[in-house]
ZAMARGU-4260 file (C-alpha; in steps of 0.2 Angstrom, whole numbers, plus 5000, padded with zeros to 4 digits):
<rodrens>
0) 5108/5107/5011 | 5100/5090/5014 | 5090/5089/4997 | 5106/5087/4989 | 5115/5076/5003
5) 5100/5064/4999 | 5103/5063/4982 | 5122/5064/4982 | 5119/5047/4993 | 5106/5039/4982
10) 5117/5040/4968 | 5132/5033/4978 | 5119/5019/4983 | 5115/5015/4964 | 5114/4998/4959
15) 5112/4998/4939 | 5105/4981/4937 | 5092/4982/4952 | 5086/4999/4942 | 5081/4986/4928
20) 5075/4974/4939 | 5064/4989/4946 | 5058/4995/4929 | 5049/4979/4925 | 5040/4980/4942
25) 5033/4997/4939 | 5027/5001/4922 | 5019/5017/4930 | 5039/5025/4931 | 5049/5032/4917
30) 5066/5024/4919 | 5076/5039/4919 | 5066/5042/4938 | 5072/5026/4944 | 5090/5027/4953
35) 5091/5009/4957 | 5092/5009/4976 | 5091/4992/4985 | 5076/4993/4998 | 5085/4989/5014
40) 5098/5003/5009 | 5086/5013/5009 | 5077/5008/5024 | 5093/5011/5035 | 5096/5028/5025
45) 5077/5034/5030 | 5081/5031/5049 | 5097/5040/5049 | 5086/5055/5039 | 5073/5055/5053
50) 5082/5061/5065 | 5089/5077/5056 | 5080/5092/5063 | 5081/5098/5044 | 5072/5082/5036
55) 5055/5094/5032 | 5067/5101/5019 | 5066/5085/5010 | 5048/5082/5015 | 5042/5096/5007
60) 5052/5096/4990 | 5037/5088/4982 | 5034/5082/4969 | 5053/5072/4971 | 5061/5069/4951
65) 5065/5052/4956 | 5056/5034/4960 | 5068/5033/4976 | 5066/5047/4984 | 5048/5044/4984
70) 5053/5027/4992 | 5066/5036/5005 | 5050/5050/5008 | 5038/5034/5013 | 5049/5027/5023
75) 5055/5043/5033 | 5038/5045/5038 | 5035/5028/5041 | 5046/5031/5056 | 5039/5048/5064
80) 5031/5043/5082 | 5019/5057/5084 | 5001/5052/5075 | 4995/5069/5071 | 5012/5075/5064
85) 5014/5056/5055 | 4996/5059/5047 | 4999/5077/5042 | 5015/5071/5033 | 5004/5056/5025
90) 4991/5067/5019 | 5003/5081/5010 | 5012/5064/5002 | 4999/5054/4995 | 4995/5065/4980
95) 5012/5063/4973 | 5013/5044/4975 | 5012/5039/4957 | 5016/5018/4959 | 5011/5003/4970
100) 5028/4999/4977 | 5027/5017/4987 | 5009/5015/4991 | 5011/4999/4998 | 5026/5004/5007
105) 5020/5019/5018 | 5018/5010/5033 | 5019/5021/5049 | 5021/5014/5064 | 5011/5025/5076
110) 4994/5020/5066 | 4992/5003/5076 | 4990/5013/5092 | 4978/5027/5083 | 4963/5016/5075
115) 4948/5025/5079 | 4957/5042/5072 | 4963/5031/5058 | 4947/5025/5053 | 4940/5041/5051
120) 4955/5046/5037 | 4952/5028/5028 | 4935/5032/5024 | 4940/5048/5016 | 4954/5039/5009
125) 4943/5027/5001 | 4931/5040/4992 | 4946/5051/4986 | 4949/5052/4965 | 4966/5046/4966
130) 4971/5030/4962 | 4986/5028/4975 | 4977/5035/4989 | 4962/5025/4986 | 4975/5009/4985
135) 4983/5016/5002 | 4965/5017/5011 | 4962/5000/5006 | 4980/4994/5013 | 4978/5002/5031
140) 4962/4993/5032 | 4970/4975/5029 | 4984/4979/5041 | 4973/4985/5054 | 4957/4980/5056
145) 4957/4961/5048 | 4962/4955/5068 | 4953/4962/5085 | 4947/4977/5077 | 4938/4969/5065
150) 4921/4973/5060 | 4909/4968/5045 | 4906/4986/5039 | 4924/4985/5033 | 4923/4975/5020
155) 4907/4982/5015 | 4917/4997/5012 | 4930/4990/5001 | 4917/4979/4991 | 4906/4995/4986
160) 4924/5002/4976 | 4921/5002/4958 | 4937/5006/4947 | 4945/5005/4931 | 4961/5007/4938
165) 4971/4989/4940 | 4981/4995/4955 | 4964/4998/4965 | 4956/4983/4960 | 4972/4972/4964
170) 4972/4978/4981 | 4955/4975/4984 | 4956/4957/4977 | 4973/4956/4990 | 4961/4964/5002
175) 4949/4951/5000 | 4961/4935/5000 | 4968/4941/5015 | 4952/4943/5023 | 4946/4924/5017
180) 4962/4916/5026 | 4960/4930/5043 | 4941/4930/5044 | 4935/4914/5034 | 4918/4913/5039
185) 4914/4931/5039 | 4922/4935/5024 | 4915/4920/5012 | 4897/4926/5011 | 4905/4940/5000
190) 4911/4929/4988 | 4895/4916/4985 | 4884/4933/4984 | 4897/4940/4972 | 4898/4959/4980
195) 4914/4961/4968 | 4915/4965/4951 | 4920/4947/4941 | 4938/4950/4939 | 4942/4957/4955
200) 4931/4943/4961 | 4941/4928/4954 | 4959/4937/4957 | 4953/4937/4976 | 4949/4919/4974
205) 4965/4917/4964 | 4976/4925/4978 | 4969/4917/4993 | 4972/4899/4984 | 4989/4904/4981
210) 4990/4908/5001 | 4997/4894/5012 | 4984/4903/5027 | 4969/4895/5017 | 4964/4878/5021
215) 4964/4865/5006 | 4945/4862/5010 | 4942/4880/5010 | 4952/4881/4994 | 4941/4868/4985
220) 4925/4877/4988 | 4931/4893/4982 | 4937/4887/4966 | 4919/4881/4963 | 4915/4899/4966
225) 4924/4909/4952 | 4916/4916/4938 | 4914/4909/4922 | 4918/4920/4905
</rodrens>
């Protein structure tokens, strides 16, 4: 049975020292739910599993018990080449995502060829009540719509989000820091006009200043825009 095969292999891949390291990075995940498998091993295993005809048995077995199973799930979905099948699997999985790492490593390769359809889904995700569904939506906007497909309407969508959730606000900050690196002139007014809440505003500036992709003179000016408390 594929589920038993997967769990047996995950424990065979276990690195107990890495388990402790992982736990410190993910306060939302209980240590008893972490096996401790390194990401390269998970990615390699996912590529093998994605080819199995019975892999849906694992993908449908939600919720998973272990963080490592969620990571593996995200990597398997990311290998799906058929957009419709991939989106169906993503939507089924998102309500069960309970940490930033799994959320951020769910990166379906086929999405980049279906940006019109993806945008409709992103707009829905941004309105979700689920923390990591919103974070995922922001992440997809950041990864797929800050280059040739960029429109000012997209950062406007992100700037309107208000949340008490740390992992949503951190992604908003990451989005605007990345946007400043890629579309400085178009994004700067969002910072000048303080379109974000104070904490997220300052965090976005901090992350932009830490980026090697933002020019030194731009960093000097961004420092002057920080909200003083």
